[in-house]
Every structure is written in C-alpha cells, then in structure tokens.
N, CA, C and O of each residue as an XYZ file, in Angstrom:
444
protein
N     -95.039     52.125   -123.855
C     -96.028     52.757   -123.008
C     -95.443     52.871   -121.608
O     -94.903     51.907   -121.065
N     -95.557     54.041   -121.046
C     -95.016     54.251   -119.708
C     -95.931     53.640   -118.652
O     -97.101     53.357   -118.909
N     -95.381     53.447   -117.482
C     -96.169     52.905   -116.383
C     -97.357     53.786   -116.033
O     -98.436     53.285   -115.716
N     -97.158     55.111   -116.090
C     -98.247     56.045   -115.762
C     -99.352     55.960   -116.800
O    -100.531     55.975   -116.446
N     -98.995     55.871   -118.070
C     -99.999     55.756   -119.130
C    -100.765     54.456   -118.980
O    -101.990     54.441   -119.098
N    -100.061     53.370   -118.723
C    -100.695     52.072   -118.542
C    -101.655     52.113   -117.357
O    -102.748     51.549   -117.415
N    -101.245     52.776   -116.291
C    -102.085     52.873   -115.095
C    -103.369     53.639   -115.400
O    -104.447     53.232   -114.967
N    -103.266     54.753   -116.147
C    -104.461     55.534   -116.495
C    -105.411     54.723   -117.363
O    -106.623     54.748   -117.147
N    -104.869     54.001   -118.345
C    -105.712     53.177   -119.206
C    -106.380     52.072   -118.400
O    -107.576     51.821   -118.549
N    -105.608     51.420   -117.552
C    -106.116     50.354   -116.704
C    -107.246     50.870   -115.820
O    -108.283     50.221   -115.682
N    -107.041     52.030   -115.228
C    -108.062     52.598   -114.347
C    -109.323     52.952   -115.142
O    -110.438     52.822   -114.636
N    -109.140     53.397   -116.383
C    -110.297     53.681   -117.234
C    -111.116     52.438   -117.514
O    -112.346     52.481   -117.483
N    -110.440     51.324   -117.790
C    -111.146     50.067   -118.019
C    -111.890     49.624   -116.765
O    -113.022     49.147   -116.845
N    -111.258     49.782   -115.617
C    -111.903     49.428   -114.350
C    -113.170     50.267   -114.168
O    -114.214     49.733   -113.791
N    -113.090     51.562   -114.430
C    -114.257     52.439   -114.290
C    -115.374     52.001   -115.221
O    -116.543     52.032   -114.836
N    -115.038     51.596   -116.435
C    -116.063     51.119   -117.364
C    -116.704     49.834   -116.858
O    -117.919     49.662   -116.955
N    -115.888     48.935   -116.320
C    -116.444     47.705   -115.738
C    -117.389     48.046   -114.583
O    -118.459     47.452   -114.451
N    -116.988     48.998   -113.760
C    -117.820     49.388   -112.620
C    -119.144     49.977   -113.106
O    -120.208     49.614   -112.604
N    -119.080     50.883   -114.079
C    -120.317     51.466   -114.607
C    -121.210     50.396   -115.227
O    -122.427     50.403   -115.035
N    -120.606     49.493   -115.958
C    -121.385     48.434   -116.581
C    -122.061     47.561   -115.529
O    -123.237     47.221   -115.661
N    -121.322     47.201   -114.489
C    -121.895     46.375   -113.438
C    -123.010     47.124   -112.718
O    -124.073     46.561   -112.454
N    -122.766     48.394   -112.402
C    -123.783     49.189   -111.711
C    -125.021     49.372   -112.583
O    -126.130     49.512   -112.069
N    -124.835     49.371   -113.887
C    -125.964     49.477   -114.804
C    -126.784     48.185   -114.795
O    -128.001     48.219   -114.978
N    -126.122     47.053   -114.582
C    -126.806     45.760   -114.538
C    -127.567     45.548   -113.249
O    -128.719     45.113   -113.262
N    -126.915     45.860   -112.123
C    -127.533     45.684   -110.807
C    -126.638     46.300   -109.739
O    -125.427     46.405   -109.935
N    -127.214     46.707   -108.615
C    -126.393     47.229   -107.518
C    -125.407     46.158   -107.034
O    -125.690     44.963   -107.109
N    -124.271     46.597   -106.547
C    -123.240     45.672   -106.074
C    -122.567     46.259   -104.840
O    -122.695     47.451   -104.561
N    -121.847     45.413   -104.104
C    -121.054     45.872   -102.972
C    -119.582     45.626   -103.286
O    -119.241     44.782   -104.115
N    -118.732     46.366   -102.619
C    -117.308     46.413   -102.957
C    -116.589     45.084   -102.994
O    -115.897     44.796   -103.970
N    -116.726     44.258   -101.964
C    -115.972     42.999   -101.950
C    -116.453     42.066   -103.060
O    -115.659     41.306   -103.615
N    -117.742     42.116   -103.388
C    -118.246     41.325   -104.514
C    -117.599     41.798   -105.811
O    -117.192     40.982   -106.638
N    -117.503     43.122   -105.991
C    -116.890     43.680   -107.195
C    -115.443     43.234   -107.338
O    -115.008     42.875   -108.432
N    -114.703     43.253   -106.251
C    -113.300     42.827   -106.288
C    -113.207     41.387   -106.769
O    -112.363     41.060   -107.603
N    -114.070     40.530   -106.248
C    -114.083     39.118   -106.666
C    -114.480     38.992   -108.136
O    -113.859     38.240   -108.886
N    -115.495     39.714   -108.539
C    -115.971     39.679   -109.925
C    -114.870     40.122   -110.889
O    -114.644     39.485   -111.918
N    -114.196     41.204   -110.554
C    -113.117     41.691   -111.410
C    -111.947     40.713   -111.452
O    -111.280     40.589   -112.479
N    -111.692     40.021   -110.349
C    -110.589     39.048   -110.343
C    -110.886     37.875   -111.272
O    -109.969     37.277   -111.834
N    -112.165     37.547   -111.432
C    -112.540     36.445   -112.315
C    -112.303     36.763   -113.785
O    -112.220     35.856   -114.612
N    -112.193     38.049   -114.113
C    -111.906     38.410   -115.501
C    -110.485     38.942   -115.661
O    -110.153     39.554   -116.677
N    -109.648     38.704   -114.650
C    -108.229     38.989   -114.780
C    -107.695     40.217   -114.072
O    -106.493     40.474   -114.130
N    -108.545     40.986   -113.405
C    -108.089     42.159   -112.672
C    -107.838     41.778   -111.223
O    -108.776     41.446   -110.499
N    -106.600     41.820   -110.798
C    -106.251     41.511   -109.414
C    -106.104     42.824   -108.662
O    -105.048     43.455   -108.692
N    -107.179     43.230   -107.985
C    -107.222     44.522   -107.320
C    -107.440     44.364   -105.830
O    -108.174     43.484   -105.381
N    -106.795     45.223   -105.081
C    -106.965     45.217   -103.627
C    -108.070     46.204   -103.250
O    -108.427     47.081   -104.037
N    -108.605     46.050   -102.042
C    -109.581     47.040   -101.574
C    -109.001     48.457   -101.587
O    -109.727     49.424   -101.816
N    -107.708     48.577   -101.343
C    -107.048     49.886   -101.348
C    -107.005     50.528   -102.725
O    -106.745     51.726   -102.841
N    -107.254     49.755   -103.759
C    -107.353     50.284   -105.120
C    -108.804     50.528   -105.497
O    -109.135     51.578   -106.046
N    -109.667     49.570   -105.207
C    -111.060     49.634   -105.650
C    -111.853     50.707   -104.921
O    -112.561     51.484   -105.561
N    -111.753     50.766   -103.607
C    -112.593     51.710   -102.864
C    -112.301     53.178   -103.191
O    -113.241     53.967   -103.282
N    -111.040     53.574   -103.370
C    -110.817     54.956   -103.813
C    -111.411     55.248   -105.197
O    -111.875     56.361   -105.445
N    -111.402     54.270   -106.090
C    -112.018     54.453   -107.406
C    -113.524     54.630   -107.236
O    -114.113     55.526   -107.841
N    -114.151     53.785   -106.421
C    -115.589     53.913   -106.171
C    -115.909     55.278   -105.568
O    -116.869     55.934   -105.973
N    -115.107     55.697   -104.608
C    -115.328     56.995   -103.956
C    -115.217     58.128   -104.976
O    -116.042     59.043   -104.982
N    -114.212     58.069   -105.825
C    -114.010     59.089   -106.846
C    -115.177     59.123   -107.835
O    -115.651     60.195   -108.209
N    -115.634     57.940   -108.253
C    -116.758     57.872   -109.186
C    -118.034     58.409   -108.540
O    -118.884     58.999   -109.208
N    -118.151     58.196   -107.243
C    -119.312     58.720   -106.523
C    -119.237     60.247   -106.442
O    -120.250     60.924   -106.620
N    -118.063     60.787   -106.180
C    -117.890     62.237   -106.131
C    -118.193     62.878   -107.484
O    -118.679     64.008   -107.546
N    -117.906     62.155   -108.561
C    -118.168     62.659   -109.911
C    -119.642     62.513   -110.306
O    -120.052     62.989   -111.365
N    -120.429     61.862   -109.463
C    -121.848     61.709   -109.733
C    -122.189     60.561   -110.670
O    -123.294     60.511   -111.209
N    -121.251     59.636   -110.872
C    -121.483     58.509   -111.773
C    -122.195     57.351   -111.085
O    -122.957     56.616   -111.714
N    -121.941     57.196   -109.799
C    -122.579     56.153   -108.999
C    -123.012     56.759   -107.667
O    -122.523     57.814   -107.264
N    -123.923     56.088   -106.998
C    -124.355     56.464   -105.649
C    -124.376     55.204   -104.798
O    -124.379     54.087   -105.317
N    -124.389     55.398   -103.494
C    -124.477     54.226   -102.620
C    -125.699     54.331   -101.710
O    -126.235     55.409   -101.454
N    -126.101     53.174   -101.245
C    -127.125     53.079   -100.212
C    -126.747     51.883    -99.335
O    -125.992     51.006    -99.754
N    -127.274     51.863    -98.135
C    -126.969     50.780    -97.206
C    -128.139     49.814    -97.126
O    -129.302     50.215    -97.159
N    -127.810     48.543    -97.022
C    -128.806     47.500    -96.781
C    -128.333     46.673    -95.605
O    -127.134     46.456    -95.426
N    -129.280     46.214    -94.804
C    -128.980     45.363    -93.668
C    -128.846     43.923    -94.167
O    -129.795     43.352    -94.704
N    -127.650     43.341    -93.983
C    -127.387     41.968    -94.389
C    -126.842     41.229    -93.169
O    -125.746     41.521    -92.690
N    -127.617     40.275    -92.679
C    -127.230     39.511    -91.483
C    -126.868     40.415    -90.315
O    -125.899     40.166    -89.598
N    -127.659     41.469    -90.133
C    -127.451     42.365    -89.003
C    -126.358     43.394    -89.199
O    -126.061     44.152    -88.275
N    -125.744     43.443    -90.384
C    -124.679     44.412    -90.661
C    -125.091     45.289    -91.839
O    -125.770     44.841    -92.763
N    -124.671     46.529    -91.784
C    -124.944     47.445    -92.887
C    -123.941     47.183    -94.007
O    -122.730     47.209    -93.791
N    -124.462     46.934    -95.196
C    -123.605     46.715    -96.364
C    -123.873     47.833    -97.359
O    -125.024     48.148    -97.659
N    -122.791     48.435    -97.874
C    -122.899     49.539    -98.822
C    -123.013     48.985   -100.240
O    -122.129     48.275   -100.717
N    -124.117     49.324   -100.902
C    -124.348     48.931   -102.289
C    -124.224     50.152   -103.191
O    -124.654     51.249   -102.838
N    -123.634     49.943   -104.350
C    -123.456     51.004   -105.331
C    -124.379     50.789   -106.518
O    -124.570     49.662   -106.975
N    -124.951     51.888   -107.015
C    -125.840     51.872   -108.178
C    -125.414     52.986   -109.126
O    -124.764     53.949   -108.718
N    -125.783     52.845   -110.380
C    -125.448     53.851   -111.382
C    -126.444     55.011   -111.302
O    -127.603     54.815   -110.936
N    -125.994     56.198   -111.641
C    -126.855     57.373   -111.732
C    -127.207     57.612   -113.201
O    -126.664     56.957   -114.091
N    -128.102     58.537   -113.444
C    -128.413     58.898   -114.831
C    -127.170     59.429   -115.540
O    -126.949     59.134   -116.714
N    -126.359     60.212   -114.829
C    -125.115     60.723   -115.409
C    -124.154     59.574   -115.721
O    -123.487     59.577   -116.756
N    -124.090     58.603   -114.827
C    -123.236     57.439   -115.063
C    -123.692     56.641   -116.271
O    -122.877     56.158   -117.057
N    -125.010     56.509   -116.410
C    -125.575     55.792   -117.561
C    -125.240     56.524   -118.865
O    -124.915     55.891   -119.871
N    -125.319     57.850   -118.843
C    -124.972     58.646   -120.031
C    -123.491     58.487   -120.364
O    -123.128     58.375   -121.535
N    -122.639     58.475   -119.350
C    -121.197     58.276   -119.570
C    -120.928     56.888   -120.138
O    -120.081     56.730   -121.018
N    -121.641     55.883   -119.642
C    -121.461     54.519   -120.147
C    -121.869     54.439   -121.612
O    -121.177     53.811   -122.413
N    -122.983     55.066   -121.968
C    -123.414     55.081   -123.376
C    -122.380     55.776   -124.255
O    -122.069     55.295   -125.344
N    -121.847     56.902   -123.789
C    -120.844     57.635   -124.560
C    -119.575     56.800   -124.706
O    -118.992     56.743   -125.789
N    -119.149     56.155   -123.631
C    -117.954     55.305   -123.690
C    -118.172     54.158   -124.671
O    -117.259     53.789   -125.410
N    -119.368     53.600   -124.679
C    -119.684     52.518   -125.612
C    -119.550     53.008   -127.044
O    -118.991     52.311   -127.891
N    -120.053     54.185   -127.315
C    -119.949     54.771   -128.647
C    -118.487     54.969   -129.047
O    -118.092     54.633   -130.163
N    -117.692     55.514   -128.131
C    -116.261     55.710   -128.404
C    -115.562     54.374   -128.651
O    -114.722     54.260   -129.544
N    -115.914     53.372   -127.858
C    -115.273     52.064   -128.011
C    -115.620     51.438   -129.356
O    -114.756     50.838   -129.995
N    -116.864     51.567   -129.795
C    -117.244     51.041   -131.107
C    -116.462     51.734   -132.215
O    -115.972     51.087   -133.141
N    -116.350     53.045   -132.112
C    -115.594     53.809   -133.103
C    -114.130     53.377   -133.105
O    -113.535     53.194   -134.167
N    -113.556     53.216   -131.928
C    -112.153     52.813   -131.822
C    -111.930     51.412   -132.369
O    -110.992     51.192   -133.135
N    -112.776     50.464   -131.988
C    -112.576     49.090   -132.475
C    -112.781     49.002   -133.978
O    -112.088     48.232   -134.643
N    -113.720     49.773   -134.533
C    -113.885     49.809   -135.983
C    -112.629     50.358   -136.655
O    -112.182     49.832   -137.674
N    -112.069     51.407   -136.082
C    -110.857     52.014   -136.638
C    -109.678     51.051   -136.568
O    -108.913     50.934   -137.526
N    -109.529     50.368   -135.447
C    -108.434     49.397   -135.292
C    -108.599     48.269   -136.298
O    -107.635     47.869   -136.951
N    -109.813     47.757   -136.424
C    -110.060     46.662   -137.375
C    -109.724     47.103   -138.794
O    -109.113     46.349   -139.552
N    -110.120     48.320   -139.155
C    -109.821     48.824   -140.497
C    -108.319     48.981   -140.696
O    -107.791     48.607   -141.743
N    -107.624     49.532   -139.700
C    -106.171     49.703   -139.797
C    -105.462     48.367   -139.932
O    -104.505     48.249   -140.698
N    -105.917     47.358   -139.199
C    -105.309     46.031   -139.309
C    -105.559     45.413   -140.672
O    -104.682     44.769   -141.247
N    -106.765     45.617   -141.181
C    -107.112     45.107   -142.516
C    -106.241     45.794   -143.573
O    -105.716     45.135   -144.471
N    -106.090     47.118   -143.466
C    -105.266     47.851   -144.418
C    -103.809     47.406   -144.346
O    -103.149     47.252   -145.374
N    -103.309     47.199   -143.124
C    -101.921     46.784   -142.941
C    -101.702     45.395   -143.523
O    -100.649     45.135   -144.104
N    -102.679     44.492   -143.380
C    -102.557     43.143   -143.930
C    -102.553     43.176   -145.452
O    -101.854     42.395   -146.097
N    -103.329     44.074   -146.013
C    -103.441     44.160   -147.476
C    -102.155     44.720   -148.101
O    -101.820     44.388   -149.238
N    -101.436     45.572   -147.351
C    -100.229     46.172   -147.905
C     -98.964     45.472   -147.450
O     -97.892     45.714   -148.005
N     -99.068     44.616   -146.460
C     -97.865     44.028   -145.880
C     -97.730     42.623   -146.138
O     -96.757     42.006   -145.704
C-alpha cells in the first residue's frame, strides 16, 4: 500500500470517527484531538482542523459558538446529511466486514 493510499484510508477513518462523535454529542476541536489520541490516532491541530473545515464545507457538520469561561468555543454538530452519510458508511462497513470474514473462513477451509 502506498503512502498516499494509506493517507486516504486513514483520513476516511478519521472522518467516520468525527461523524460518529458529532452524532453522539457536539464537541470542540481540542477535545476531539484528545479523544482520538486515546484510541491511537496521534493528530495535530494542523491535521484535524482542516478536516473539520472540509467536512463543514461538504455539509456533514456545522459549528456554533458557546461562551465558556468568557471565551467563545466552537462546537461541531452533525447535520442531517452527515447522519445519512454515517448510516451509509455503517452499511458499507457491515458489508465489507462480512465479506472479509467470509473470505478468511474460505481461505482457512482451503489452506
């Protein structure tokens, strides 16, 4: 797998994590970075914020500001379009994991 292919796949997984989190509850960027690091993604703000911006431009998430300790904090939430994309991705993932499991089972039976 080339570095570019790995990067695209990695970014796709990050987008799914973001949609899933936004579907659960609104979040802010630095919290997301910490949350993703706890599951093994070591991402800088220079990586995460452009992804959030891109997802917002695509209409998958939106932001709003909340006052936290006298400072405006940007929170991201999922849109209806983002929710539909998350459902579709879930369907694709189920199909893919079923196919992989079947292929592994077939390979074990013949090998």
